[in-house]
C-alpha positions in Angstrom: 0.0 0.0 0.0 1.4 3.4 -1.0 1.0 5.9 1.7 0.8 9.6 1.1 2.2 11.8 3.9 1.0 15.4 3.7 3.1 18.0 5.5 2.0 21.5 6.5 5.3 23.3 7.0 5.7 26.3 9.3 8.6 28.4 10.5 8.5 26.8 14.0 7.0 23.4 13.4 5.8 20.9 10.8 2.6 18.8 10.9 2.4 15.5 9.0 -0.6 13.4 8.3 -0.4 10.0 6.6 -3.3 8.6 4.5 -4.0 5.5 2.4 -5.5 5.3 -1.1 -9.0 5.8 0.3 -8.0 9.0 2.1 -8.3 7.3 5.5 -5.9 8.9 8.0 -3.3 6.5 9.3 -1.3 8.7 11.6 -0.4 12.2 12.6 2.8 13.8 13.9 3.9 17.3 14.7 7.6 18.1 15.1 9.4 21.2 16.0 11.5 22.8 13.2 15.0 21.8 14.5 18.0 19.9 13.3 16.2 16.7 14.3 13.1 17.4 12.3 13.9 15.0 9.5 15.1 12.2 11.8 11.9 12.5 13.8 9.7 12.4 10.7 11.6 9.4 9.2 11.4 7.5 12.4 7.7 8.0 12.6 7.2 7.2 8.9 9.3 4.0 9.2 6.2 1.8 9.5 5.0 3.0 6.0 7.2 1.0 3.7 5.9 2.5 0.5 5.5 6.2 1.1 5.5 9.5 -0.8 5.8 12.8 0.9 3.7 15.8 -0.2 4.8 19.2 1.1 2.9 22.4 0.7 5.0 25.1 -1.0 8.1 22.9 -1.3 9.8 25.7 -3.1 8.9 28.2 -0.4 8.3 27.7 3.3 8.8 24.0 2.9 12.0 24.3 0.9 14.5 23.2 3.5 12.4 20.2 4.7 11.8 19.1 1.2 15.5 19.2 0.3 16.4 17.4 3.5 13.9 14.6 2.7 15.2 14.3 -0.9 18.7 14.1 0.4 17.6 11.2 2.6 16.4 9.3 -0.5 12.7 10.1 -0.1 10.2 10.9 -2.8 8.7 14.3 -2.3 5.9 16.1 -4.2 5.4 19.8 -4.3 1.8 20.7 -3.6 0.8 24.4 -4.4 -0.8 26.2 -1.6 -3.7 27.2 -3.8 -4.4 23.5 -4.5 -4.3 22.5 -0.9 -6.6 25.4 0.0 -9.1 24.3 -2.7 -9.1 20.7 -1.3 -9.6 22.0 2.2 -12.5 24.2 1.1 -14.2 21.5 -0.9 -13.8 18.9 1.9 -15.1 21.1 4.7 -16.8 24.0 3.2 -14.5 26.2 5.3 -11.3 28.0 4.4 -10.1 28.4 8.0 -6.6 27.0 8.5 -5.7 24.3 11.0 -2.4 22.5 11.0 -3.7 18.9 11.0 -6.5 19.6 8.6 -4.1 21.5 6.3 -1.7 18.6 6.3 -4.6 16.2 5.5 -5.6 18.5 2.6 -2.1 18.5 1.3 -2.0 14.7 1.4 -5.4 14.4 -0.4 -4.4 16.9 -3.0 -1.3 14.8 -3.7 -3.3 11.6 -3.9 -5.9 13.0 -6.3 -4.1 15.7 -8.4 -2.3 14.4 -11.5 1.2 15.6 -12.6 2.4 17.3 -9.4 6.0 18.3 -9.6 8.5 16.0 -8.0 11.0 17.8 -5.8 14.6 17.4 -7.2 17.8 18.1 -5.4 18.8 21.7 -5.7 21.4 22.2 -8.4 23.3 25.0 -10.2 20.0 26.4 -11.5 18.9 27.1 -8.0 22.1 29.1 -7.5 21.3 31.2 -10.6 17.8 31.8 -9.4 19.0 33.1 -6.1 21.6 35.4 -7.7 19.0 36.7 -10.2 16.5 37.4 -7.4 19.2 39.3 -5.4 19.9 41.4 -8.5 16.2 42.2 -9.0 15.9 43.1 -5.3 18.8 45.5 -5.5 17.4 47.1 -8.6 14.0 47.7 -6.9 15.7 49.2 -3.9 17.7 51.5 -6.1 14.6 52.7 -7.9 13.0 53.4 -4.5 16.0 55.5 -3.4 16.1 57.3 -6.7 12.5 58.3 -6.4 13.0 59.7 -3.0 16.0 61.6 -4.2 14.1 62.9 -7.1 11.4 64.2 -4.7 14.0 66.0 -2.5 15.7 67.6 -5.5 12.4 68.9 -6.8 11.9 70.6 -3.4 15.4 72.1 -3.6 15.7 73.1 -7.3 12.9 74.3 -9.6 12.1 71.5 -12.0 14.3 69.0 -10.1 16.4 66.7 -12.2 15.0 65.4 -15.5 15.6 61.9 -16.8 17.4 59.1 -15.0 19.3 60.1 -11.9 23.0 59.3 -11.5 25.3 59.8 -8.6 27.6 62.2 -10.4 24.8 64.5 -11.7 23.0 64.5 -8.3 26.2 65.4 -6.5 26.9 68.2 -9.0 23.4 69.7 -8.5 23.6 69.5 -4.7 27.0 71.1 -4.7 25.5 74.3 -6.2 22.8 74.6 -3.4 23.6 77.0 -0.7 21.0 76.6 2.1 19.5 79.8 3.3 17.5 78.2 6.1 17.5 75.1 8.3 14.7 73.3 6.3 16.7 73.7 3.1 19.8 72.5 4.8 18.0 69.4 6.2 16.6 68.6 2.7 20.1 68.9 1.2 21.6 66.7 3.8 19.0 64.0 3.3 19.5 64.2 -0.4 23.3 63.7 0.1 22.5 60.6 2.2 20.4 59.3 -0.6 23.2 59.9 -3.0 25.5 57.8 -0.9 22.8 55.1 -0.8 22.7 55.2 -4.6 26.5 54.9 -4.8 26.5 51.9 -2.5 23.6 50.2 -4.4 25.3 50.9 -7.8 28.4 49.1 -6.5 26.3 46.2 -5.2 24.5 45.9 -8.5 27.7 45.9 -10.4 29.1 43.2 -8.2 25.9 41.2 -8.4 26.0 41.2 -12.2 29.6 40.1 -12.2 28.7 37.3 -9.8 25.9 36.2 -12.1 28.2 36.2 -15.1 30.7 34.1 -13.2 28.0 31.6 -12.2 26.7 31.3 -15.8 30.2 30.8 -17.1 30.8 28.1 -14.5 27.7 26.3 -15.7 28.3 26.6 -19.4 30.5 23.8 -20.8 33.5 24.8 -22.8 
């Protein structure tokens, strides 16, 4: 009998529910999220010779647990949170979350849903995705800082700065401003701080792109 073990992962704990092919619950376990989490789950699941793990959001909150189970030689399915929520709603008519019920919904979803993705051991592609996300996050942060700097410059100089903002052009504009009152001085000082933030972010973005290029080169065969 192939047993499906649904897991509802959380930051502090994980709840697992095992079901058979008729959706009957065979057992339940809650473990704390610690270094022993996988050992405890495997010890509990040892009585189910043929088993498949189904983890909600295996690429998100359940990432570490999924990878640990895969490394231990287990078969793990990735159950999207939306699918688990749909099963929970259809099964109970309620969308309220409850750890054991959520884990049961994950297991049922894995049992009934076709073509769920099997979790694979993280490889070089995961490295590239992490680096790409970091680069995107840096770009968004730079845009936010640039918008704030644009707003301050518009309050200091009529018309502000047109077009894309750069560290050198912003510094040149601010160097010409001679504050006549404390408010203007405070705005200029804040603008200078934003310029320094832009300088730091530009350096980080440059380093990020270089790191991505190095990672891509390392993956591409000669």
